[in-house]
N, C-alpha and C positions, 0 to 999 in steps of 0.2 A: 780278463784280457781284452774282451770286446769293448768294455767301457773305456779302458785305457786307449785303445785304438781310436775310438770315437772322439775322445778328448784330444788326442794328438792331431787328428784330421781337422777337427773344428778349430783348434788353436792355430794351425797353419793357415787356415782360411781367414781367421780373424786378423792375423798379422797382415795378410794381403789387403784386406779391406781397410785396415788402419793406414797402410802405406798409400793406398788409393786416396783416402780422405786427406792425408797430409799433403800429398802432391796436388790435389785439387785446391786446397787452401793456399799452397805456395804459389801456384800459377794464377790465382784469381785475386787474392787480397792486395798484392802489390799494384795490380792494374786499377783497383778501386781507389787506392791511395793516390796514384798518379792523376786520376781523374779529378779528385777533390783539390789537388794542388793546382791543376790547370784552371779550375773554376775560381779558386781564391785569388789567382793572379789577375782575374778580370774584375775583382771587387776590392774596395778599400780594406786594408788589413785590420783596421779597428772597428769595422762596421758590425752591426748585429747580424747581417746577412751571412758573413763569414762564419760566425759561430753556429748559426743554424745549419749551414752546409756541413760543417764538421759533425754536428750532432746527428743529422740525417744520414750521413755516410757511415757513422759509427753504428747506428741502428741497422742500416742495411747489411753491414758486415756481420753484426751479431745474429741477425735473422738468417743470413746465409750459413753461418757456422752451425746454428741450431738445426736448420733444415737438412743440411748434409749429414749431420750426426744422426738425425732420425732416420735418414735414408740408409746410412751404414748399419744402423741397428736392425732395420727391417731386412736388409740383405743378409746380415749375419744370422738372423733367425731362420730364414729360408735355407741358407747354407748349412746350418746346424742340423736341421731336419733331414735334408738330403744326404748329409754325411752319415746320419744314423741309418738311413735306408741302404747306403752303400755297405755299411758294416753288416747289416742283416743279410744282404744278398751274399756277401763273401762268406759269412759264417754258414749259411745254408749250403753253399757249394762245397765248402771244406767238409762239413758233416756228411754230405751225400757221398763224396769221394772216399771218405774214410770208412764209413759204416756200410754204405751200399744197401741201405734199406729203402728200396724204391717205393714200397707201399706207404711207409711212414713219410717219405718225401712228398707225397701228394698232400697229406694232411698239413705238414709244416709249410709247404708252399702256399696253401690256402691262407694261412696266417700271415705270411710275408706279403702276399698279394693284397690282402685287406689293409695291411699297414701302409703299403705304397699308395693305394687308392685314397685312404684316409688322409695321408700326409699331403697329397696333391690337393684335396678339397679344403684342407685347413688353411692354406696360404694362397689359394687361387685368386682371391680378390686383391691381395697385396701384390702378387706377381703380375696380374693384369694391369694394375695401376702403374707399376714401375715400367712395364713394357710400353704402355700407352704414352706415358710422359716422355720416354726415350724416342718414340716415333714422332711425337710433336716437336721434340727438340731437334730431331733430324731435319724436319721441314724448316725450322728456324735457321739452322746451320746452313742448309742449302740456299735459302733466300739471302742470308747475310753474305755467303760466299760469292754468289752471283753479283750482288750489289758491289762488293769489294772488287771483283774482277772487272767490272764495267767502268771503274773510275779511270779517267784518262791519264791521270798523273800518279798512278799507284806505284809504290816502291816498297822495299823491305822495311823502311821506317814506318810505312803505313800499316804494318802488321800489328801495331798496337791496337788497331780497331777490331782485331779479331779476339781480343781479350774477353769481351762479354760472352762469347760462344764457347769458351773453354769449359765452363761447368756443364754445358749441354753435351759436349764431346765426352766428358768424364761419365755423365749419366748414361750415355749410349754404351760406353764400354762396360759399365757395371751391369746394365740390363742384358747385354750380350753374354757376359760371363755367367749370369744366373740361368739364362736360356740354355747355354752350352752345358752347364752342370746338370740341369734336369734332363737334357737330351741324352747325356752319357749314361744316366741311370736307366733310361728306357732301352738304350742299346745293350747295356749289360744284361737286361732281362731277355732281350731277343736272342742272345747267344747261349742261353742256358740249355735250350733244347739240343743244339748240336754238341755241346759239351757233355750233356748226359748221355747222348747216344754213343759217345766215344769211350765211355767207361767199360773197361774189359771185364767180362764175367766168364764163368766156366762154360756156360751153354747159353743158348738163346733164352733170354729172360723176358717173359711177357710183361712182368711188372715194370721193367725198364722202358719197354716200348709204350706201355700205357702212360708212364710219366712223361715221356717225350711228347706224346700226343696231347697230354694234359697241359704241358707248358706252352705248346703252340696255340692251343685253343683258348688259353687263359688271356692271351694278348695283354700281358702285364706291362706296366710302364707308368710314367708320370703323365697324368691327365689333368688338364686345366680347362674348366668349363666344357668338359666332354671332348676336348681335343687332345690327342696324344702328342707329346713333345718328343721328337726323335731327330736323328741327324739329317734325315731327308728334309725336314722343315728348316733346319739350320742352313743346309746347302741352298735351298730355294730362297731363303731370306738374303743370304750373302750374294747370290746371283742377282736378285732384284736390286739390292743396294748398289752393286757394281754397275748395272745397267742404268740406274737412276743417276748415279754420280757422273758417269760418262756422258749421259744425255744432258745434264746440267752444264757440264763444262763445255760440251759442244755448242749448246745454246749461247753460253756466255761468249765464246770465241766468235760465233757468227754475229752477235749483237755488237761486239766491240769493233768489228770490221766495218760496221755501217757508218 
């Protein structure tokens, strides 16, 4: 049953990633085609330069499709591993509530905790790479947005200029989703001690209290490069991004008034 649940969760996340990939292509490739049409209007239709432009643009689109497909594959591998951890944690909770073998729960939690730590170290390089690319993409998006806002004759028709940054926005959403997914697993580990403490027994059970203390001291969760990913980190990142975006827009408004 656990394997079926794992398959169902992974399949649902795969569908979301495929929808993200198709939407990214849908909003990006037409803009590239429009750019090549604008360039061909400036050159003779029968010239060799026009053919070279179409070949170069075709290679650009092909590279973009391949790179985004690799990105989706990497994101799915991470989501698949994290989904397995979610199944393991849920199975441990169900077994503890049904059997109430607290001494055995210490041993089994050691196994689950090792799996969580090992899973985090298995994709930490890939996870860090995606998050770093998303951060750099955010800088590019902010710079492009300020330059667009400072144009004296900007209009809604000029929003076509924002087409090149759409893949970066999609990358940021993908990286944010992976970070949120890992943080939710850490939060699930942090609520296990209160849940265990609420299990009703006939008398004061020293084994239960020992397990509660053991869960707290284990500090289990998703760790990447020795840093624990939790919701506190997510809230701080969101707060920083909101402050940065408001600061960028404030600076753009002040410069546009000069």
